[in-house]
VOMARNU-319955 format. One line per 4 residues: their letters; for each residue x, y, z of C-alpha. Coordinates in Angstrom, 1 decimal, m for minus. Layout:
BEGIN
A> X,Y,Z; ...
//
This chain:
BEGIN
XXXX> 20.3,81.5,33.8; 19.8,77.9,32.1; 19.9,76.4,29.0; 18.2,76.5,26.0
XXXX> 17.3,73.2,25.4; 15.6,71.1,22.1; 14.1,67.7,23.4; 12.2,65.9,21.2
XXXX> 11.6,62.6,19.6; 12.7,61.6,16.6; 12.5,58.5,14.0; 15.4,57.0,12.7
XXXX> 14.5,58.8,9.4; 14.0,62.2,10.6; 10.2,62.8,11.5; 9.3,63.6,14.5
XXXX> 5.3,62.9,13.8; 3.5,60.5,11.7; 0.5,61.2,9.3; m2.8,61.8,10.0
XXXX> m2.2,63.9,12.9; m5.8,65.2,14.5; m7.2,65.9,18.2; m7.9,62.4,17.9
XXXX> m4.6,61.0,17.2; m1.8,63.7,18.4; 1.2,61.7,16.6; m0.4,60.6,13.4
XXXX> m0.9,57.0,12.5; 2.5,55.8,12.8; 3.5,58.5,15.1; 2.4,57.0,18.1
XXXX> 5.7,54.5,18.0; 7.9,57.6,18.5; 7.2,57.7,22.1; 6.9,53.5,23.0
XXXX> 10.2,54.9,25.1; 7.7,56.9,27.0; 5.1,54.2,27.6; 4.7,50.5,26.7
XXXX> 8.7,49.9,26.2; 9.7,52.3,29.0; 13.2,51.3,30.9; 14.7,53.1,34.3
XXXX> 17.3,55.0,31.4; 13.9,55.9,29.8; 12.7,57.2,33.4; 15.6,59.3,34.0
XXXX> 15.1,61.0,30.7; 12.4,62.3,31.6; 12.4,62.9,34.7; 15.9,65.1,33.7
XXXX> 14.0,67.5,31.2; 11.1,67.3,33.7; 13.2,68.9,37.1; 15.7,71.0,34.8
XXXX> 13.6,73.0,32.9; 11.4,76.0,34.4; 9.7,76.7,31.0; 8.2,75.0,28.1
XXXX> 7.7,76.4,25.0; 5.4,74.7,22.8; 3.8,75.7,19.2; 0.4,76.2,18.8
XXXX> m0.3,72.9,16.2; 1.2,70.9,19.0; m1.3,72.4,21.6; m4.2,71.9,19.8
XXXX> m3.6,68.5,18.7; m2.5,67.2,21.9; m4.4,69.3,25.1; m7.3,66.7,24.8
XXXX> m6.3,63.7,23.6; m2.8,63.2,24.5; m2.6,65.4,27.4; m6.8,64.8,29.0
XXXX> m7.4,68.5,28.7; m4.9,69.6,31.7; m0.9,70.5,31.2; 1.2,67.3,31.6
XXXX> 4.2,69.8,32.5; 5.5,70.8,36.1; 6.4,73.7,34.9; 4.4,76.9,32.9
XXXX> 4.2,76.6,28.9; 4.1,78.8,26.6; 2.5,78.5,23.3; 4.0,80.5,20.1
XXXX> 1.0,81.4,17.9; m0.6,84.0,15.6; m4.0,84.5,18.0; m4.8,82.8,21.1
XXXX> m7.3,79.9,21.4; m10.9,80.1,22.3; m10.1,77.7,25.3; m6.9,78.2,27.3
XXXX> m5.9,75.3,29.8; m4.2,76.4,33.1; m0.7,76.3,33.0; m0.4,77.5,29.1
XXXX> 0.4,81.0,28.1; m0.2,82.5,24.5; 2.6,84.5,23.1; 1.7,86.3,19.7
XXXX> 4.7,88.0,19.3; 6.9,85.3,17.7; 10.3,83.8,19.2; 11.3,85.8,20.8
XXXX> 9.1,87.5,22.9; 8.2,84.0,23.8; 11.9,83.1,25.0; 11.8,86.4,26.8
XXXX> 8.5,85.5,29.0; 10.4,81.7,29.2; 13.7,83.1,30.8; 11.8,85.6,33.4
XXXX> 9.6,82.3,34.6; 12.6,79.7,34.4; 14.8,82.1,36.3; 18.6,79.8,36.8
XXXX> 17.0,76.2,34.8; 16.5,75.9,31.7; 14.0,76.5,28.6; 12.5,73.2,27.1
XXXX> 11.9,73.8,23.3; 9.4,70.6,22.8; 8.5,71.7,19.3; 6.7,70.9,17.1
XXXX> 8.9,71.0,14.3; 8.3,74.7,12.6; 9.3,76.3,16.3; 12.5,74.2,16.9
XXXX> 13.6,75.0,13.3; 12.7,78.8,13.8; 14.6,78.7,17.6; 17.7,77.0,15.4
XXXX> 17.4,79.1,12.6; 17.6,82.2,14.8; 20.9,80.9,16.4; 18.8,80.8,19.9
XXXX> 19.5,76.8,21.2; 22.0,75.6,23.1; 21.3,72.3,23.1; 19.6,69.4,21.0
XXXX> 18.5,66.2,22.9; 17.5,64.0,20.2; 15.5,60.6,21.3; 16.2,58.4,18.4
XXXX> 13.2,56.0,18.3; 14.1,52.5,16.6; 11.9,53.4,14.2; 11.8,54.3,10.5
XXXX> 7.9,56.1,9.8; 9.0,56.7,6.0; 6.2,59.8,6.1; 4.8,62.4,8.7
XXXX> 6.3,65.7,9.9; 10.5,65.9,8.9; 12.4,67.6,12.2; 15.0,68.9,9.9
XXXX> 14.2,69.9,6.1; 15.6,72.7,3.6; 14.8,75.9,5.0; 18.3,75.7,7.4
XXXX> 20.8,77.9,5.3; 23.4,77.4,7.3; 25.7,75.0,8.2; 25.2,74.2,12.7
XXXX> 28.2,72.6,13.9; 27.1,70.1,16.4; 28.8,68.6,19.4; 28.1,65.2,20.8
XXXX> 28.4,65.6,24.8; 26.2,62.8,25.7; 24.9,59.5,24.4; 22.7,56.7,26.2
XXXX> 20.8,53.4,25.1; 17.8,52.2,25.6; 15.4,49.2,24.3; 13.3,51.2,22.2
XXXX> 15.6,54.8,21.6; 18.8,56.2,22.2; 19.1,59.4,23.7; 21.3,61.8,22.0
XXXX> 22.0,64.6,23.2; 24.1,67.7,21.1; 25.9,71.2,22.1; 25.0,73.6,19.4
XX> 28.6,75.6,18.4; 28.6,78.7,17.9
//
């Protein structure tokens, strides 16, 4: 079996999206700048990082909020993933886009389904912040890949907050610099 990997962009001050997040502006007012390394300021290093997560993942897990705010605008009404995507939600959406399956029984059930789908490949936990925190708090994550954008947002949705009750020990296993982002991968020590 592959690893369970959180892979997400974050500002230097800990935000994974800006303020005023909506379907029309999925990352919020300033949050789009978190992803300059994927779009306007993309380098060969960044392309390799994107390709790596796409090629090594057999399933991706997202939260309902991420699905709702990104599906029509950022993802243009279709799945951006070359692998099946599971959406953790309390209830199914009225409109489910091809490539997405809704899981209403929590993170453990989503992980069980993702393992079946992914086979020997990794399971990519994309977010949002609440979903990522739930997986980390439950001790279900093997690695944490942070694409640390060279920006301070000041406001928005923080990846980590006061919800973690225990110290989570990390071992840095990779750090790669690019023009607009530093890609840092940690192994979670269990």
